[in-house]
N, C-alpha and C positions, 0 to 999 in steps of 0.2 A: 504494500500500500504506500502511496505517495501523499504527503501532507504538506500543504503550503498555507501560510497565513495570507488572507486576502481582505480586500475592502470592496464592497459593492455599494457605491454612494448614490448613484442616480438610477432612475428607471431604465435608462438606456444601458447602463452597466449591467443591470440585472438581466435584461432581455438578451444582451450579447453573451453574457456568461451562460445562460440557459441554452442558447443556441449552440454554443461550443460543447457544453456538457451533453446535450441531446445527440450530437453527432458522434459521440464516443460509444464504443461497443461495451466497455466495462462500466462498472458502477462509479458514480460520482455523488458524493455526499457533502453537505454543508454542515459543519459541526462547530459548536461553541466550546468554551473552556470547561463547562460542566458535563459535556458529553452528549448534550441534546443534539439531535441531528435531523435533517430533512433531506429529501431527495434533491440533489443538485440539478436534476433534469425537470423539476417541477417549477413552473413560473410562480405559482402561488406560494410554494415553500420558500423559494429564494426571496420573494418579496417580504416574507415574514422576518427574514434575517436582518433587515435594516435596523431593528430595535436591539439587536444583540451587541454586547460590548466587545466581543471578539468573534472572529469568523475564520474558519479554516476550511479549505477544500481538501477532501480526502478522496483519492481516486485509485481505482484498481490499476490503471495504466498511467504512465508518466505523461501528463498533459501540460507540464510547466511551460513549454514553448508556446502553447496556445492561450494560456491564461496569465502569462507573465505581466501584462499590463495591470492586472488586478492585485498582484502580489506586493506585499509590504514586508519590511524587516522588523 
């Protein structure tokens, strides 16, 4: 599993991220620091994450090159 800290700030960010996640064959999850997670391929789930204090993308495949614009250190 690959884990990257990300930020999805605008609705356009969320839509773009979900489009990338949907194109992947493996699982993509959005997870917070407490372990709560939603399906990263779900637009509604991704929209709910804007209220989270921390956000990580956990994916079965390495998708860093596709989501690097959302990654933060």
